[in-house]
C-alpha positions, 0 to 999 in steps of 0.5 A: 508374495503369493498371499499378496497376489491372492488378496489382490485377486479377491479385491478385484472380484469383489469390486466387479460384483459390486459394480454389476449389482449397481448396474442392475439396480440402476436399470430397474429404477429407470424402468420403474420411473418409465412405467410411472410416467405412463406407457408409450403410445407405440408400445407393443400390445399387452406390455402396458401396465394399464390393466391386469395381465398387460391388457389395455383397459380402454380397449373397448373404446378403440374403433374396430376396423370393418368392411362395409356394404350397402343393402340393395334391391334386386331379384333373387331366385327361390331355390329348392336344393336336393341330391339327385341321381342321373339316369339315362332317358332310355336304357336298352339291353340289345338282344338278338330276336332270333337264335343263331351263330353271331357272325359279326360285331359291328361296334366298338365299346363305348361307341356313340350310335344313332338309331338304326345303326348296325351293331351285330349280324347273325348267320342269315343262311338258315333264315334265307332258306326258310324264306325261300321255302315259304315263298315256294309254298305260297306260289304253289297254293296260289296256283291251286287257288287260281285253278279252283276259281276257274273251276268254280266259274265253269261249274256255275255256268253249267248250273245255269244251264241245269247241266250240273248238280247244285251240290257240286257247285257248293263243293267247289265253292268250299274248295276255293275258300279253303285254298284262300285260307291256305294262301293267307297262311302261306303269306304270313309264313313268308312275312315271318320268314322275311322278318326273321331274316331281317332280325339277323341284322341287330340294329340300335333302336335309339341313339345313345352310347354303347357299353362293353360288349357282352359276347364275341363273334362266333358264339351262339346267341339266343333270344332268351339270353339275359345278358344280351349283346350290349347295353345301350344308354340314351344320354342326349337328352338325359334325366335326373331323379331327385327328391324334395320335401313334401312341404315344398311340393305345393309351391311346385305344383302351383307353378306347374298349374300356371303352366310355368316351366321350372328351371333345374340346374345340375351342380357337382356334389360339392356345389362348386361347379355347374354341370348343366341346365334343364327343366322339370318334366314330371313329379311322382304321384305319391309321397314316400311316407318313410322320408316325407319326400316326393320324387321329381324328374328333370331333363337336360340336353347334355350336349357336352355329355357332362352328365353320366348315368348313375352320377350323383349331382346336386339339383337346384329347382328354381321354384320362384323369383322374388323381385325388388327384394332387399339383398345383403351379402351372406357374410353380414348375417349373424346368428344369436339367441334371438335369431338373425341380426346384422350390424348397421353403420351409423356414419355420423357417429361412426358406430355399429348397431345390432339390428334383428332381421328376418331372412328370406331366400338365399343363394351362395353369397346373397340373402334376401331380408324380409324385414328389419332392414331397408335398401341403402343402409350400410352393414358390416360384412367383415370384422363382425367377430370383434363388434358389439352393439354401439361399438365405434368402428373405423371405416375404410378410406376411399383409397383402400376401397379402390386398392382392393380393401387394404384394411381387410387384409391388415386389420379386419382379418386378424381376429386376435389383433385388437389394436389394429394396423397402427398398433402393429407398426408401433411394435415394429418401431420399438427398439429391442 
């Protein structure tokens, strides 16, 4: 009985194995017939048998989705870019003019001040006493001078009557001149004492921004101190120093000789944000032979304090403006072994042709074409990485242009999807 059960189980297993093998052979035969009949148009990319490794041999004839733009005429600025350093228009180390004890600090760190504002005060009492002393000396000598002049007048009257010797008159005249010199000296001493008394009040010589104070009240300060009381920088207006290549200097000088004011813009170091606008004020008088550059200085109003001393900026000097130039987006310009070129659209044949061009001045997103292209021609600005000379192209529909460039997001941006959006939709429809 046991042997019968065992043989029955073996027979069942053999039958199951034979059925499975038959199923797989049927599946393979079906797939082979399907392949011989030709691939489906909506099959996934890379699975068709048309080419080795699953690639379609007729891929080169498929239109490439692209985005286009028309070249236009317009004005473009000829700029010279350079790295610059912001420098204060004036930098003043505020030092005391007289020696004494610092009695008062009248400013705060980082404060904005105007010319003439009180910054600090030195003990004025010693200087007030010196002024009083000089004034008293002056008054005494003025009295002596007045008396000597009266004596001289009397002596001259007596000399006229021949009642006095000529020598005595001459001596009195010399005495008057001596006292006149003494009075002049005394007046100078009074002015000096008064000036020193005024120097006890330390004021701002120019308007600007104060730094951190270098000394506290109560300390003795001297005119010979190197650190001073505080450093004042004038930042409104402010200047930017930058260097340009000596090759660009003739164009700059030509504009300056014509009396033109050249505009300069200050941008952040990344060139993304404009900080301020100003004008060129001067050029250096020599070229740095080690770098082949020349220094220029631009001035900015800096009303919003966007520029700060010793800040690094990108300076853009506008040397000239080209009028009625042929302009194209910078994305359309490609570089090759033969130089710059663009892809021009033939709308009748719906193909893209490679055309060499000579580029001119450029901005962040626009390039001027010196030769090789006319205004109004359509050029490819997106999808150029998959084009070749004479390749068919798929132009966006008017709805796609109005809708923000649907092909740009779905087809042209995908560098590796040669089949386009329609082929991707076919992949999604194929059942697993």
